[in-house]
C-alpha positions as CSV (number, residue, x, y, z in Angstrom):
1,M,211.6,-214.9,83.0
2,Y,210.4,-213.1,85.5
3,Q,206.8,-213.0,87.6
4,K,206.8,-212.2,91.5
5,N,206.0,-215.7,93.1
6,L,208.5,-217.0,90.9
7,E,211.9,-217.7,93.2
8,Y,215.3,-218.4,92.4
9,S,215.0,-221.8,94.5
10,M,212.3,-223.2,92.0
11,F,215.0,-223.4,89.5
12,S,217.9,-224.4,91.5
13,N,218.3,-227.7,90.1
14,L,218.3,-226.3,86.4
15,K,221.4,-225.8,84.7
16,I,220.6,-225.6,80.8
17,G,217.4,-225.0,79.0
18,S,216.3,-223.7,75.8
19,H,213.5,-221.5,74.6
20,M,211.4,-224.7,73.8
21,N,211.2,-225.6,77.7
22,I,209.4,-222.1,78.1
23,L,205.9,-223.1,76.8
24,P,205.9,-226.1,79.4
25,T,206.8,-223.9,82.1
26,I,204.2,-221.6,81.6
27,M,201.5,-224.3,81.6
28,E,202.8,-225.4,84.5
29,L,202.6,-222.3,86.2
30,V,199.1,-221.1,85.2
31,A,197.3,-224.3,84.5
32,P,195.1,-225.7,87.0
33,K,196.3,-228.2,89.7
34,N,196.7,-231.7,87.9
35,H,196.0,-230.1,84.8
36,E,197.7,-232.6,81.8
37,Y,199.5,-231.5,78.6
38,V,201.7,-232.8,75.9
39,S,204.8,-231.6,75.3
40,L,208.1,-232.9,73.2
41,F,210.4,-230.8,76.0
42,P,210.1,-230.7,79.8
43,S,209.5,-227.4,81.5
44,L,212.1,-225.5,83.3
45,F,211.3,-226.9,86.6
46,E,212.6,-230.0,85.7
47,P,216.6,-230.4,85.1
48,Q,218.0,-231.8,81.8
49,E,220.6,-233.6,80.7
50,L,221.1,-232.6,76.9
51,I,219.6,-229.9,74.8
52,V,219.7,-230.7,71.1
53,T,218.9,-228.5,68.2
54,P,219.4,-229.0,64.6
55,Y,222.4,-227.3,64.8
56,H,224.2,-227.5,68.0
57,W,223.9,-229.3,71.5
58,L,224.5,-228.7,75.0
59,S,225.1,-230.6,78.1
60,N,225.8,-229.8,81.5
61,S,229.5,-229.7,81.1
62,H,229.5,-229.6,76.9
63,I,228.4,-227.8,73.8
64,G,228.7,-229.2,70.5
65,F,228.3,-228.2,66.7
66,F,226.7,-230.3,64.6
67,K,228.2,-229.0,61.1
68,D,232.0,-229.0,62.0
69,Q,231.6,-232.0,64.5
70,R,233.2,-229.9,66.9
71,V,233.0,-230.2,71.1
72,E,234.0,-228.1,73.6
73,T,233.9,-227.9,77.5
74,L,231.9,-225.0,78.6
75,D,235.0,-223.2,79.2
76,G,235.7,-223.1,75.9
77,T,238.6,-226.1,76.1
78,P,238.4,-228.3,72.7
79,V,237.4,-232.1,73.1
80,Y,238.7,-234.5,70.1
81,D,237.2,-237.9,71.3
82,Y,233.5,-237.2,72.4
83,N,231.2,-239.9,71.0
84,L,228.8,-237.8,69.1
85,K,226.5,-241.2,68.3
86,D,223.2,-241.0,70.9
87,V,223.5,-237.0,70.1
88,V,223.2,-237.2,66.3
89,A,220.6,-239.7,66.4
90,L,218.8,-237.6,69.2
91,Q,219.4,-234.3,66.3
92,R,217.6,-236.8,63.5
93,A,214.8,-237.8,65.4
94,Y,213.8,-234.0,66.6
95,M,214.3,-233.0,63.4
96,E,212.0,-235.8,61.8
97,I,209.1,-235.5,64.4
98,T,209.5,-231.5,63.3
99,G,209.3,-232.2,59.9
100,T,206.2,-234.6,60.6
101,I,204.5,-232.0,62.5
102,V,204.8,-229.3,59.9
103,R,204.0,-231.2,56.6
104,H,200.6,-233.1,58.6
105,H,199.8,-230.0,60.7
106,V,199.4,-231.9,63.5
């Protein structure tokens, strides 16, 4: 993302992000001060602990793949004892809300 007034220091707490964080970031950059909006995901100005998609997930220290329940550190080292319970619950919740939005055109 490039804009002449954006500075690296604005994102200094950011380690991970996804395409779903771009629109909230743009809203915060262009909307009037104190403008309120609703988003399922935070802007890139807010540090994130975990990003979950239907197929994989990413934290500040690990990446995981739902299809084969594989988990690795970010340098590629396999992890065999990672508790996926909360990550899978979040994946299912995101899939459910996405399905609801698509079905009901909210």
